[in-house]
N, C-alpha and C positions, 0 to 999 in steps of 0.2 A: 119682663125682663127686670132684674134687679141689679142696681149698681151701688157699691158702698163707696161714698164720697168723703175723704179724710183730708183735713187741713191741720196744720198746727195748732192754730188758734182760729176758732169760728164760734160766733160770728166776729168780724174784725170791721172796724170802721174804716181803716186803712186799705183794706182789701175787698171792695164790694163785688169784685168780678166773682169771687168764690160763689155768693148766694145767687148771682145772676147765672152761672153756669148751672147751678143746681135746679133752678127754676126751668131755665131752657129745657134740661133733660126731663124734668116733670111734665112740662106741657107736651112733651113728645108720647107720653104714656110710659115713661120708665118709672118705676118705683126707684127712688133715691133714699138711700139710708145714710143721714149726714152725720159726720162724727168729727170730733177735735179732740187733739192730744191734750191741750191746757184746758183747764176750766174756764168757763166765759166767766166775764165781769159780772159784778152784782147788776141786775136789772136787764141783762141782756137774756134773750132767748135761747134756752138750753138745747142743743142739738139731741138727737136719739142715743148717742154714745159720746160719752166723755172718758177718755183713758185714764186721766188723772185720778180719777175716782175708782180705780180698782181695787179689790178686796183680797185678802189672805186667800181665801175660797176660789177666786177667780185665777190668782197666781198659780195655785196648785194644780187646777185643771190645765193651766197653759203648760206647766212642767210635763204634765202626762201626755197632752198632746203631742208636745215636742218628740217624747220618747215612742209614742206610736208611731211617728213618722220620721225615725231617726234616719232611715236612709235618704230620705227626700231632703232632711236637713242638713245631713253631713257635708255636702258640697260647700254650702253656705257657711257653715261654722269653720271649715278647713280654710276658706279663704280669708275668713277674718283672724284666725289663730295664726296661721303661718304663711301667708303671701301677702303681697303688696308690700308698700312702703308707708304704711300709717304708723302713727305713735303708739305707745303702750295705752296711753289714755284713750285715743281713739278706738282703738280695739276692744276696750273695756266698755265704752259706751255703745259700740255696736252689739255686743253681746246682750247688754241691758235692754236696747232697742229690739233686738231679737225676741226676747222673753216679752216684751210689751206688744209685738207683733202676734206672738202666739196668744196672748190674753185678748187681742183683737180679733183674732181668728174665733176664738171661743166665743164671743159675744156675737158674732156672724153666723154662727152654725146653723142656727134655727131660723135663719132669715132667707135661706135659699138664694144667696148671693151669686151671681155670674160673672161679675167683674168687680175689681176694685181700683178705683183712681186715687191719686194723691195729687194734692195741688201744692207745688213748691217740691224742691228736691232736698230739702233738708232732712232731718232725722225722721220726719213724718213718712217720707217715702220708703225708708228701710222697714218701718213698721208695716206699711202697706204692703210691700213686697213680701216680706215675711208670711204675713197673714193670707196673700194669695197662693203662695207656695204650699202652705199647710191645708189650704182648702182647695187647691188644685184648680184654681180659677184664674183668669187672665189679670193682668196687673198693667196699669198706665200711669203716667205722671205728667205734669207740667211744669217746665223750667222757665224761669224768668231772667234773672240777672245775676245776683250774688250767690244764690244757689248753684248755679253753673260756673260761673267765672272766678269767684273767690272762695266758695265753700263746698269745692265738688268732691268731698270725702265719699269713697266707695262709688263714684259715679259710674266706674265701669261696670260694677256689679248691677247695679240698678237698671242702666241701659241694656245690658246684656239678657236680663231676666224680664224686660218690659215688653208687652204685646206691641206697644207703640209709645212714642213720647211727643207731646206737644210742647211748642216754645213759641215766644212771642215775637221773634224777629228773623229776618233772613240771616243777620249776623251770626246769631245763636246756633242756627241750623249749619253755618258753615264752620263755626268753630266746633260742634260736635263732630262733624264729619272729618276734621282735621286733626282733632286730638284723638279720634276712636277711628282710625280709617278701616279697620276690620268690621266695624258695625255696619249692619245693613242700612243704608242710608234711607230706604223707603219707609223706615220704622219712625222717622223723624218728620213732624209735619209741624209748618208754621200755622199758629192760630192767634192772630191779633186781638189785642184788648181794643175796647172801644169806648167813647163817651157820648153822651146826649149833645147834638147840635142844634142850637137855637133856631127855629124857623123865623124866615123874614127877619133875621138879625143883621143890621148894619153896623160894622166897627167902627168904633169911634176913634178919632185922632188921638194922639197922645194927650193924656190930661196933665197939665203942669200946675204946680202951686207955688207962686212966687219963684218961678223958675228953678225950683227944687225936684230933682229927680225922684219919682215915686217908685221905688222898688219893692217886690214882693218875691219871698220865697216860702215854698210850701213843703213840708216834709217832717218826718220824725226825726227828732234830734238824736241822730245816731252817728257813729264815727264815719259810716259808710256814706253819709249825705255831705261830709267834707264842709261843714259850715265854718270850720276854723280857716280855710282857704277864703272863703266868702267874706270874712271879717278882715282877712289881710287884704282883700281888695278894697274895702270901705276904709281901712286905714290908708291906703295909699291915695283914693278920692279925697279924703279929708285934708292930706299932705298937700295935694294939689289944689285945694281951694274949690272942689267941685261939690256945689250943694247937693244934697241927697237925704232921702229919709227911707228906712227899709224896715218893713215888716215881715218877721218870720213866724209863720203859723205853724204849730207842730209841738209836740212833747216828747221827751224821751230822757235817756240816762244822761246826756251830753249837756244837760240844761246847767249844771252848776259851773261846768268848766267854761261854757260860752258866757255866762253872766260873768265870770272873772275876767275874761280877755276884754268884753265890752268895756267893763270897768278901768282895766288895766290900759287899754288903747284910747280911753277918753271918748268913746263911742256912744255914751248914754244919750245923747240928744240926737243921735242919729238912727239909731237901731232899736226896735223893740220886740222882745219875744211874747207874743200874744198867746201861747199855749196851745192847748188842743182847740181847734175851731171845727164845728159841725160841718158836714159837707154842705148841708143846705145854705150855709151862709159864706161859702168861698166864692160864689158868683159876683158877689158884691165887691169882695176883695180884689178880685181879678180886673173889674171894670174900673177900679180907682187907680190901677197900676200903669205905669209907663212902660215897665218891662218886668216880666216874671223870670226869675234867674234860677238855675238849678246847678250846683256844683258837685255832684256825686263822684265818687271814685268808680262806681259800677252801678248800672242800671239795665233793666230790660229795655223797654220803651215806656217811660212814666207817664201814668194817667194825668199827673199834674201840667205836664206841658200840653197834653191833648186838651184838657179841659181850658187851659189860657188861650190856646190857639182857636178853639171852637168859639170863644168869646172875643176875637179879634185882636189879641192882646200880641206884643211883639214878645219873643222868648229869646232867652240867651242861656246856652247850654254847652258843656264839653263836647269834643268831637270824639266820643267814645261809643263802643258798642253798637247797639241798634239805633241809637238816637239820630244820626244823619239819615235814617230811612223815615223819619218824622220832620226832623228839622233840616230842611235843605237849604244850605249857607247863602244867604242873601236873597232867598225866594220865599220861604215859609217862615224864617226865622235866622237868628244869627247864632254861630258857633265860635267858640275859641279854643286854643290849643291847650289840652289838658295840663294842669299845673303851672299854667302861665299868668301869672298875676298882671304881667304888662300887657299881655293879649285881652284879658277879660276887661281890663280897665279900659283900654282902647275902645273895645265895642260899647262899653257903656258911655264913653265920652261921645262917641257917634249919636248914640240914642238921645244923649242929653242935649247935643247940639240942636236936635229936632225938636224935642219937648219943649225947648225954651220958647219956640214960637210954633203952635200947633200948624199954622199955614206952611210953616217949613216942611212939615212931614211930607208935603205933595210934591216937595222939589228936591230935597237932600236925598243923595243917593248912597246905596249901600256898596260894599266891594262887588257885588254882581250886578250893579246898577239899576236896582230897583229902588224906590222910595218907600218909606215905611209903612205909607198907606196901602200900596200895591202888596206889600209883605203881608199885611194884616188881611187882606181879600183871600190872597192866595193860600195863607195858613187856614183860613175857615174851610175853603174850597178842599183843599188837601186832605184835612180831618173828615169833612163830610163824604169825600169819594174812598177814604182807605181806613179811616178809625172810626166809624160810626158805630155805636153800640150795638142796636138791634141788628143789624147787617152782620156783624161780626159774630154776635152769637147765634145766629142760623147757621153760619159758616162752621162754627164751632160744633154745634149740634149735629150737622150734616156728617162732619168727618168722625166725630166720636160714635155716632151709632153705626155708620159704615165699618169702623174698624171693630167694635164689639160684635157686631152681628155675623162678622166672619167666622167667630170662634163660638159664637152661641150654639149653633146647633149640635156641637159635640156633647152637649148634655143631654141625656137620654130621657130626662123626666120633664122637658119642657119644649115648647115650640113657639119660637119667635113670632112668625106670622098669626099664630092662634092668640098668641099674647096681645099683639097689636089690635086684633079684632074685638 
């Protein structure tokens, strides 16, 4: 069996799960044709197909392929041009992505592809869906957070055309079922992400530095991560005389604006932008933090929180989307009311009151009645039981193979059992 696996950007240091899923499928004897829409950065391994490197000849072949399959493409093009509530710009981009999908189909024609999967529901999923339609093979996709909850353009088309859809949380599955009530709910499968859980690891109590709360935030400097809100919280902490030091690990387009806010709000002595930090260096940052904070507008279930909890760190995040499935308030971490500086500040003040005296972490109680050390232990156990990487990859592989195998025998030139042998 051959599966084409498409990501918007591959490889990507912030999306290790893409490479992990490809490896899991290959370990099961499936041939995976890895592809990326955007060109990899210098020094990164180049996958088999890079769509940004298309040539004029490929564009011409793609146009001819669409003409040869005009009846199959007509419903898709009609939906883009005349139906729905998308803007004119969104419709133009969809037409461009349809052409790119045809280019993708041309590159796959000689590879005997049986199924096409797209990771994330952004424009790459439209490209994959178009290619699957032209090649008359199955199509599936994985939905995370923003691609479903904030940028779900043409999601109705993608969901109706997919053989199945994987998503990372029960919240996402319920959201899809509610927003698209006519969709066959059996097509939507929950496939959780996971992280490595250190073996025989004892979570340490909060580490204080001259009674200064050590805060860590990890994530791309992007608007969806809502770092401006985090800086507002820090400004309130400074106004109340609460000593703290925060490190923000990540790089992105919001860096200049954040630097301006840090200077304008006199936070230079308290907040440091570390830039991009290799994943291998993150564990030491987690271990040095009293609390790992997340402030995003939208998320699936973030790996950052899983990684921090796996190392016994206290995490603080907004009570949005699927996060409460990972961070159970007062049991495996702390949550705050989305958008509330006051609530977020109150949670940090509670953590700081325990961090001032490590021994107090065993006696101070959260709103749910557990002390911080109990929360650390329960967080590690929760990740170990429900968000362990190898276990969840096996579940992903089982469900993926089961679904694509159902449609595989329809091909007359291949036999899945013989392929596996």
